[in-house]
N, C-alpha and C positions, 0 to 999 in steps of 0.2 A: 560460495561461488558468486561472482558478479554476473549481472545480466549479459555482459559481453563475453561470458564464458571463461574468463581468466580467474585464477585463484589469487585473492588479494594477499599482499604482504602484511606482516603484523603492524607496520607503520600505517598502511592504508586502512586496516581495520580500526585502529585507534583514531585516525582522522575521521573516518566515517561515523564512528560512535559519537565523536564530538559534534559533527555536523547534524546528526539526527537529534542529539540532545538539544542543540541550539534551535533547530527547526521546531521540534515539538514543544520545547520550553517557551519559545516565542509565541506560539499559538496559545498555549496555556496562560501565559502572562496577560494576554488580551481577553481572557475568559471566553475563548472561542473553542477550546478543546472539549469535546464530549467524550470520545473514547478513541483508543488506538489499539490495534492488535497485530501481531505477527503470526502468520499461518505456518503450521507444521508442514514438512515435506512429505508427510504420509497422508493419504486420503483414499477415498473410494467414490465411485460414481454408480448410482442406482438408476436403471432405466425404468420405463413404464411397465415392463414385464417383470420387474423386481430382480433382474440380473444385476449382479454386483461385479464391477471391475475395480481392481485395486490400482492405486496410483493417482496422480493428480492430473488435471486437465492442462494440456499445453496447446495453445492455439497461436499460430503465426510465430512459433518459437518463443512465446512468452507465457508466463504463468502468473497467477495472482499470488503475491507473497505477503500481503497484509492489507489492512484497511484502516482508515481514519475517518471518524465522523466529527465534523466541525460545525460551529454555528457561523453562518454568514447571512448577511442581509439580502444579498443578491447572488445570482449564479456567477456574475462577473467577479464579485469579491472572492468567492470560493475558488474560481479559476486563478486569480492572482495569487492567492495563498498557495495553491498547488504548484505554481511555477517555482516556488522556493524549495520544493521537495528534493532532498539529497539523492534520491534514486535516479534523478535525471542526469546527474553528473557521472553516473555509473553506466549510462547507456540504456537505462530502463525508461518506463513511461508511467504516466499517471492518468487515470480516468476520473473525471469529475462527474458526479451525478447528484441530483436532488433526492430527497427522501420523500416518499409519498406515504402519508399516514394510513394505516389500515382502518377500515370501517368496522365498527363493532355492532 
């Protein structure tokens, strides 16, 4: 299902696969791709009292469906790369964040 709630046609699925391949491939070709993952629709939330609720978190009618870690010299560069994400043409959104290394 698309972020706009509509079921895509087989042609739309094929087109989106091509767009995703080109987007990810373009980042990889620049040696800027670190990792990318798609998240399952199954999940659980554990609170501070160890209560477990099944399902995924949906906030403002949106849910996290995947993530991508890229190499960028600046936040502005990362934002520019994110503007090419195919999910935007489906009504979705992209959140850009820096990574803060953990102290050991």
